[in-house]
ZAMARGU-4260 file (C-alpha; in steps of 0.2 Angstrom, whole numbers, plus 5000, padded with zeros to 4 digits):
<rodrens>
0) 4867/5086/5751 | 4875/5098/5739 | 4876/5097/5720 | 4889/5099/5706 | 4881/5104/5690
5) 4889/5103/5671 | 4878/5112/5659 | 4876/5123/5643 | 4859/5131/5637 | 4853/5113/5631
10) 4855/5102/5645 | 4861/5099/5663 | 4870/5084/5672 | 4869/5085/5690 | 4880/5075/5703
15) 4876/5073/5721 | 4890/5078/5734 | 4887/5070/5752 | 4903/5062/5756 | 4902/5054/5739
20) 4901/5062/5722 | 4888/5053/5711 | 4880/5058/5694 | 4862/5055/5695 | 4852/5067/5684
25) 4852/5071/5665 | 4839/5083/5659 | 4836/5091/5643 | 4832/5109/5647 | 4823/5116/5631
30) 4811/5100/5630 | 4809/5098/5649 | 4814/5080/5648 | 4823/5069/5661 | 4833/5055/5655
35) 4842/5050/5671 | 4837/5052/5689 | 4844/5039/5701 | 4863/5036/5705 | 4875/5031/5691
40) 4880/5012/5693 | 4898/5008/5695 | 4900/4989/5696 | 4915/4978/5693 | 4917/4959/5696
45) 4934/4953/5695 | 4947/4938/5700 | 4964/4942/5707 | 4976/4929/5715 | 4962/4916/5714
50) 4950/4926/5723 | 4934/4932/5717 | 4930/4950/5721 | 4915/4963/5717 | 4913/4981/5720
55) 4899/4993/5719 | 4905/5006/5731 | 4917/5020/5726 | 4928/5031/5736 | 4930/5048/5730
60) 4947/5055/5729 | 4942/5071/5722 | 4934/5081/5708 | 4936/5097/5698 | 4926/5107/5687
65) 4935/5119/5676 | 4936/5127/5658 | 4943/5118/5643 | 4950/5135/5637 | 4937/5135/5623
70) 4921/5140/5632 | 4917/5123/5636 | 4918/5115/5653 | 4925/5098/5660 | 4921/5088/5675
75) 4933/5076/5680 | 4930/5063/5694 | 4943/5052/5703 | 4938/5036/5711 | 4944/5021/5721
80) 4935/5005/5719 | 4934/4997/5736 | 4936/4978/5735 | 4942/4977/5753 | 4958/4971/5748
85) 4974/4981/5749 | 4983/4971/5735 | 4969/4975/5723 | 4966/4993/5719 | 4958/4999/5704
90) 4955/5018/5701 | 4944/5026/5689 | 4946/5043/5680 | 4928/5048/5675 | 4926/5063/5664
95) 4911/5073/5657 | 4913/5087/5644 | 4901/5099/5637 | 4905/5113/5624 | 4899/5131/5626
100) 4886/5129/5613 | 4879/5113/5607 | 4866/5100/5612 | 4876/5087/5619 | 4890/5082/5631
105) 4902/5068/5631 | 4909/5055/5643 | 4925/5046/5646 | 4930/5032/5658 | 4949/5027/5661
110) 4951/5012/5673 | 4969/5009/5681 | 4977/4995/5690 | 4986/5004/5704 | 4987/4988/5715
115) 5000/4974/5716 | 4990/4960/5706 | 4985/4956/5689 | 4965/4958/5688 | 4955/4947/5677
120) 4939/4957/5674 | 4925/4946/5674 | 4911/4960/5672 | 4910/4979/5671 | 4893/4988/5672
125) 4895/5007/5672 | 4880/5017/5666 | 4867/5030/5670 | 4850/5025/5677 | 4832/5030/5673
130) 4818/5025/5685 | 4803/5019/5674 | 4792/5013/5687 | 4790/5006/5704 | 4796/4987/5706
135) 4783/4975/5704 | 4770/4989/5701 | 4758/4992/5687 | 4758/5011/5687 | 4761/5021/5671
140) 4778/5025/5667 | 4786/5040/5674 | 4790/5056/5664 | 4780/5052/5648 | 4791/5038/5644
145) 4776/5027/5640 | 4777/5036/5623 | 4796/5033/5620 | 4805/5020/5610 | 4823/5014/5610
150) 4829/5012/5592 | 4846/5005/5587 | 4857/5015/5576 | 4861/5012/5563 | 4852/4993/5563
155) 4834/4997/5567 | 4832/4983/5555 | 4846/4970/5555 | 4852/4958/5541 | 4843/4943/5550
160) 4827/4953/5547 | 4824/4957/5566 | 4818/4975/5570 | 4828/4983/5585 | 4814/4996/5589
165) 4808/4994/5607 | 4795/5002/5618 | 4800/5005/5637 | 4788/4991/5641 | 4798/4979/5629
170) 4813/4984/5639 | 4805/4982/5655 | 4799/4964/5652 | 4815/4959/5644 | 4806/4957/5626
175) 4822/4960/5616 | 4836/4951/5608 | 4851/4955/5599 | 4856/4950/5580 | 4869/4937/5582
180) 4879/4924/5572 | 4888/4909/5574 | 4901/4901/5565 | 4903/4882/5562 | 4904/4870/5577
185) 4923/4868/5577 | 4927/4886/5581 | 4929/4888/5599 | 4927/4904/5609 | 4910/4909/5602
190) 4902/4911/5619 | 4892/4928/5620 | 4891/4938/5636 | 4877/4949/5633 | 4862/4938/5631
195) 4852/4948/5642 | 4857/4965/5636 | 4856/4975/5620 | 4871/4982/5610 | 4872/4994/5597
200) 4883/5007/5589 | 4870/5020/5594 | 4852/5022/5601 | 4839/5034/5598 | 4829/5036/5614
205) 4814/5046/5607 | 4795/5049/5607 | 4796/5056/5588 | 4796/5074/5595 | 4811/5075/5605
210) 4825/5062/5610 | 4842/5058/5616 | 4854/5051/5604 | 4867/5039/5613 | 4884/5036/5603
215) 4898/5024/5608 | 4914/5028/5597 | 4930/5019/5600 | 4942/5016/5585 | 4955/5008/5595
220) 4944/4993/5603 | 4928/4984/5599 | 4916/4992/5610 | 4897/4996/5608 | 4884/5005/5618
225) 4875/4994/5630 | 4857/4994/5637 | 4853/4985/5652 | 4838/4983/5664 | 4841/4986/5682
230) 4831/4987/5699 | 4837/5000/5711 | 4830/5008/5727 | 4813/5000/5723 | 4811/5006/5705
235) 4813/4996/5688 | 4826/5005/5678 | 4834/5006/5662 | 4853/5007/5663 | 4861/5015/5648
240) 4879/5025/5642 | 4895/5022/5653 | 4904/5004/5648 | 4900/4986/5648 | 4906/4970/5640
245) 4898/4963/5624 | 4899/4949/5611 | 4914/4938/5615 | 4918/4950/5630 | 4923/4965/5620
250) 4932/4976/5622 | 4945/4962/5626 | 4960/4972/5631 | 4949/4978/5646 | 4947/4960/5652
255) 4964/4959/5661 | 4974/4973/5669 | 4992/4971/5673 | 4999/4980/5688 | 5002/4998/5683
260) 4991/4995/5667 | 4976/5006/5661 | 4962/5005/5649 | 4954/5019/5641 | 4936/5016/5635
265) 4929/5024/5620 | 4919/5041/5621 | 4900/5040/5624 | 4891/5056/5616 | 4874/5061/5623
270) 4865/5071/5610 | 4849/5080/5613 | 4838/5082/5598 | 4821/5087/5591 | 4812/5075/5580
275) 4812/5056/5578 | 4824/5041/5576 | 4827/5047/5557 | 4833/5063/5564 | 4845/5054/5576
280) 4851/5044/5562 | 4857/5059/5552 | 4865/5066/5568 | 4874/5050/5570 | 4880/5051/5552
285) 4887/5068/5555 | 4896/5062/5570 | 4905/5048/5559 | 4908/5059/5544 | 4917/5072/5557
290) 4928/5058/5563 | 4934/5053/5545 | 4922/5040/5541 | 4914/5051/5528 | 4917/5051/5508
295) 4931/5061/5499 | 4924/5073/5486 | 4933/5063/5472 | 4926/5046/5478 | 4922/5037/5461
300) 4923/5018/5462 | 4922/5009/5446 | 4907/4998/5441 | 4914/4980/5443 | 4909/4965/5431
305) 4911/4949/5442 | 4914/4934/5431 | 4910/4921/5444 | 4891/4922/5439 | 4895/4915/5422
310) 4912/4907/5423 | 4908/4897/5440 | 4915/4892/5456 | 4926/4877/5453 | 4934/4875/5469
315) 4952/4872/5464 | 4947/4858/5453 | 4961/4860/5441 | 4953/4850/5427 | 4938/4861/5427
320) 4950/4878/5429 | 4959/4873/5414 | 4943/4871/5404 | 4932/4885/5411 | 4943/4898/5420
325) 4955/4903/5405 | 4962/4918/5398 | 4950/4917/5384 | 4936/4916/5395 | 4942/4931/5405
330) 4942/4941/5388 | 4925/4935/5385 | 4919/4942/5403 | 4928/4958/5398 | 4919/4960/5382
335) 4902/4958/5392 | 4909/4970/5405 | 4913/4984/5391 | 4896/4980/5382 | 4886/4983/5398
340) 4897/4998/5402 | 4907/4992/5417 | 4923/4999/5421 | 4932/4985/5430 | 4934/4966/5428
345) 4933/4958/5446 | 4940/4940/5448 | 4932/4930/5461 | 4938/4913/5465 | 4948/4904/5452
350) 4963/4914/5448 | 4974/4906/5460 | 4984/4890/5458 | 4974/4883/5473 | 4961/4895/5482
355) 4968/4903/5496 | 4987/4901/5491 | 4987/4919/5484 | 4998/4912/5470 | 4993/4919/5453
360) 4991/4905/5439 | 5002/4910/5426 | 5001/4893/5418 | 4982/4897/5413 | 4982/4915/5414
365) 4999/4922/5410 | 5007/4936/5420 | 4996/4949/5430 | 5004/4963/5422 | 5000/4957/5405
370) 4982/4955/5409 | 4981/4972/5417 | 4988/4979/5401 | 4977/4969/5389 | 4961/4973/5399
375) 4964/4992/5398 | 4970/4993/5380 | 4957/4981/5372 | 4942/4984/5383 | 4946/5000/5393
380) 4944/4990/5410 | 4954/4990/5426 | 4958/4974/5437 | 4952/4969/5453 | 4952/4952/5463
385) 4947/4943/5479 | 4959/4936/5493 | 4955/4926/5507 | 4962/4921/5524 | 4958/4902/5523
390) 4967/4890/5511 | 4960/4875/5503 | 4976/4865/5503 | 4990/4862/5515 | 5000/4876/5509
395) 5010/4883/5524 | 5021/4874/5538 | 5010/4867/5551 | 5017/4879/5563 | 5009/4893/5555
400) 4991/4886/5558 | 4980/4888/5573 | 4986/4878/5588 | 4969/4873/5597 | 4976/4868/5613
405) 4991/4871/5625 | 4999/4855/5620 | 5010/4856/5606 | 5005/4844/5592 | 5004/4843/5573
410) 4990/4854/5566 | 4975/4843/5561 | 4960/4850/5553 | 4945/4850/5565 | 4932/4839/5563
415) 4913/4842/5560 | 4899/4835/5570 | 4896/4823/5555 | 4914/4816/5557 | 4921/4824/5542
420) 4936/4838/5543 | 4933/4855/5538 | 4937/4858/5519 | 4951/4870/5522 | 4967/4874/5533
425) 4967/4889/5545 | 4982/4901/5546 | 4983/4910/5562 | 4982/4928/5555 | 4993/4934/5571
430) 5007/4922/5565 | 5021/4935/5560 | 5029/4921/5547 | 5012/4919/5539 | 5007/4937/5539
435) 5024/4942/5530 | 5021/4927/5517 | 5003/4933/5514 | 5010/4951/5512 | 5023/4945/5500
440) 5011/4936/5489 | 4997/4950/5488 | 5010/4962/5484 | 5017/4951/5470 | 5000/4953/5462
445) 4993/4969/5467 | 5009/4979/5464 | 5006/4975/5445 | 4993/4988/5442 | 4977/4981/5452
450) 4964/4993/5455 | 4953/4984/5468 | 4953/4971/5480 | 4941/4962/5491 | 4947/4954/5508
455) 4935/4939/5512 | 4936/4923/5522 | 4945/4930/5536 | 4933/4924/5549 | 4939/4921/5567
460) 4942/4902/5568 | 4945/4902/5587 | 4959/4905/5600 | 4977/4900/5596 | 4989/4893/5608
465) 5006/4895/5600 | 5016/4906/5609 | 5029/4907/5594 | 5016/4917/5584 | 5020/4932/5594
470) 5002/4936/5601 | 4995/4933/5619 | 4990/4914/5623 | 4977/4911/5619 | 4974/4923/5605
475) 4959/4934/5604 | 4946/4939/5591 | 4952/4957/5595 | 4970/4953/5590 | 4965/4944/5575
480) 4955/4959/5569 | 4970/4970/5571 | 4981/4958/5562 | 4969/4958/5546 | 4967/4976/5546
485) 4987/4978/5549 | 4989/4967/5533 | 4976/4978/5523 | 4985/4994/5530 | 5002/4988/5524
490) 4996/4983/5506 | 4986/5001/5505 | 5003/5009/5510 | 5013/5000/5497 | 4999/5002/5484
495) 4992/5020/5488 | 4980/5019/5473 | 4971/5003/5479 | 4953/5002/5483 | 4949/4990/5497
500) 4933/4981/5502 | 4935/4972/5518 | 4923/4960/5526 | 4921/4959/5544 | 4934/4949/5550
505) 4925/4939/5563 | 4906/4938/5557 | 4910/4940/5538 | 4895/4937/5526 | 4876/4938/5528
510) 4875/4941/5546 | 4876/4955/5558 | 4892/4963/5561 | 4904/4959/5575 | 4916/4975/5573
515) 4907/4991/5573 | 4902/4998/5556 | 4916/5012/5557 | 4929/5002/5564 | 4947/5006/5558
520) 4938/5012/5541 | 4945/5027/5532 | 4950/5033/5515 | 4966/5042/5522 | 4969/5035/5539
525) 4961/5020/5541 | 4964/5002/5536 | 4951/5001/5521 | 4938/5010/5512 | 4923/5000/5509
530) 4911/4988/5519 | 4904/4972/5512 | 4885/4974/5507 | 4879/4959/5518 | 4881/4945/5505
535) 4865/4949/5495 | 4874/4943/5479 | 4866/4927/5475 | 4848/4931/5476 | 4846/4949/5477
540) 4828/4951/5471 | 4822/4938/5484 | 4832/4946/5498 | 4824/4963/5494 | 4807/4956/5493
545) 4809/4945/5509 | 4813/4962/5519 | 4832/4956/5522 | 4840/4969/5510 | 4831/4983/5520
550) 4845/4984/5531 | 4854/4993/5518 | 4841/5008/5519 | 4845/5010/5537 | 4864/5009/5534
555) 4863/5023/5522 | 4852/5033/5534 | 4867/5033/5548 | 4884/5031/5537 | 4892/5039/5522
560) 4904/5024/5522 | 4901/5015/5505 | 4897/4997/5504 | 4902/4986/5489 | 4891/4972/5483
565) 4891/4963/5466 | 4874/4955/5461 | 4868/4943/5448 | 4856/4949/5435 | 4850/4931/5434
570) 4843/4934/5452 | 4833/4950/5445 | 4818/4953/5435 | 4817/4962/5418 | 4812/4978/5426
575) 4829/4978/5435 | 4821/4981/5451 | 4835/4973/5461 | 4848/4982/5451 | 4841/4999/5455
580) 4837/4994/5473 | 4856/4991/5476 | 4862/5005/5465 | 4852/5017/5477 | 4859/5008/5493
585) 4876/5002/5488 | 4889/5016/5483 | 4901/5004/5474 | 4891/4992/5463 | 4896/4975/5454
590) 4885/4966/5441 | 4887/4949/5434 | 4878/4934/5427 | 4873/4936/5409 | 4871/4917/5409
595) 4870/4914/5429 | 4875/4899/5439 | 4858/4890/5437 | 4857/4892/5418 | 4867/4885/5402
600) 4863/4899/5391 | 4864/4918/5391 | 4849/4929/5394 | 4849/4942/5380 | 4834/4950/5386
605) 4839/4953/5403 | 4856/4959/5398 | 4847/4972/5386 | 4838/4978/5400 | 4852/4979/5411
610) 4862/4988/5397 | 4847/5002/5396 | 4848/5003/5416 | 4867/5005/5416 | 4866/5019/5404
615) 4854/5028/5415 | 4864/5025/5430 | 4881/5030/5423 | 4872/5047/5418 | 4868/5049/5436
620) 4882/5040/5443 | 4888/5054/5454 | 4873/5055/5464 | 4872/5037/5468 | 4891/5035/5473
625) 4894/5053/5481 | 4876/5060/5485 | 4870/5062/5502 | 4857/5049/5506 | 4839/5054/5513
630) 4826/5042/5517 | 4808/5047/5515 | 4803/5030/5519 | 4811/5011/5516 | 4805/5012/5497
635) 4808/5030/5493 | 4826/5037/5493 | 4833/5053/5488 | 4852/5055/5483 | 4857/5075/5484
640) 4872/5083/5477 | 4871/5100/5487 | 4885/5109/5477 | 4874/5105/5462 | 4858/5111/5470
645) 4850/5094/5462 | 4845/5077/5468 | 4839/5060/5462 | 4824/5051/5468 | 4822/5033/5468
650) 4804/5026/5472 | 4802/5007/5473 | 4786/4995/5471 | 4789/4978/5479 | 4771/4973/5475
655) 4763/4964/5460 | 4752/4977/5456 | 4754/4996/5451 | 4756/5007/5466 | 4753/5026/5466
660) 4766/5035/5477 | 4765/5053/5481 | 4780/5057/5492 | 4779/5074/5501 | 4794/5082/5509
665) 4802/5099/5511 | 4818/5103/5502 | 4826/5105/5519 | 4823/5087/5522 | 4834/5082/5507
670) 4848/5094/5510 | 4843/5107/5497 | 4835/5120/5509
</rodrens>
């Protein structure tokens, strides 16, 4: 048996050549650690012309190993998947690239349909194998892997409180579970395909002295890095890298290949490092920054004041809106915002004629441009607002709503298990007529000088079967996400100074994300700039004390992408503990709740405490909004401005008694070495 080798000073990737060419070994040269030692797995199961076919055998058409012209090397493998059917012919282009210098290599996979039939891909599982121990045996794990852990990046701890940090024994015994979310029971098409696999944007495989960081990046399709168990040649194995379906069968474009069609999966980077999982998080962050998911040098979001927490949420009740949500009440909120030191008045539900219509209520609030002018001249504030995808009255032609079946019928709101219809109507975001009308209504408001927008309640409401909308039938979550982001992109194109926060368009609120954290984000080339801060707005202190809000710490270790979140001071204490936690972990901060939703009087003592905290925050604002985040531990954070040679440290005590904290670190650990 011969071998082909792709290597640089840091690693080697070996391929066996014996009539076939199979990747089978990954080794860190400097650390002497082996991460793959068995044949690469190629598995596809599909349906074509009513037949179910499966393939795990590839016929090699050829391979090449050549220079990339920059000192690096590229290894290209060309395969034919053998299904034993002449009409079904899928080809795989499998590329590995390594730089001349740099402790990493990258993998790319392209799947082409060169046959005559449409292929419905039911399952795909490509990946490296690492043998852990003999099947059914109790021997120690191979290559010192009993000391290794598999840590999800960025979400070592998820918003549901689950910790995704697994020993190799956990993986072997299947002691793992993804953090998932499910919408209400009227939403169809929520079946998950990855119950027995693990998904993450990245994985740190480490013994805290050395490790391998595995990153999946795809800004064109929704794709994750998958970890699977496997049994091969008498060994229990871990399967990693490559490609595989996740969630509601993402990446969805890979599920159907027309004759002559192809799908290019996202790149997987394998990065060898010294250190532990936190080092891997910082490397992950560097990777994302390099791809345009970092911060611009002039990023300086306004501190928002959210009127919702004091005016209330009146759910389109016209009588209550005319009583509580008036121009005079907004000016009173603006006065509080100015007194606290905020910079923007943010309008949550209540500014519309009816929630979800995106029609500014001039009868109550006058013209948008007049409010923008008054806020600037009287209070020194800018204006922001929230728009949503749902609509809480029957606003649009019924042909614009989701059609839940192939049969043409008038839209009827789906009924919950308790027999009641849902409380809103469901536009299909891929209906071009709705999309154009929504854009027109947004621009009629935002184009009058609005500084900030939130896109909320665009959650996936299930597949639509209306062919007149212009989408494939049935529609898909992936198509829905594209439509929402295309809407935001067009708003930003026409309003270039607008700052946008976009909730996840499938799983939007206090849940794990459906789309990758970086997906389509960007200040210059992306759809939107800011992610949502996981709904910690209602009980900010309780969410911190329960551990749920610790997800923000892990987010910041691995991403520079700013979060936006507004919190109610009613849900804090007089030490402003929640304020400082979210100031430290959320780059774009919003505040509200001098009175709060549960009280009938304003809390002057809390407001004074917040005003004092805000003075300190505004003095140090540059560190919190633009500084590089470093974590000494979950409760000790550092924000570094390298160009100033300065840093701010925040330490938190979540206990009821005083706590002595003596953090110790080298300046290099906080970016000042």
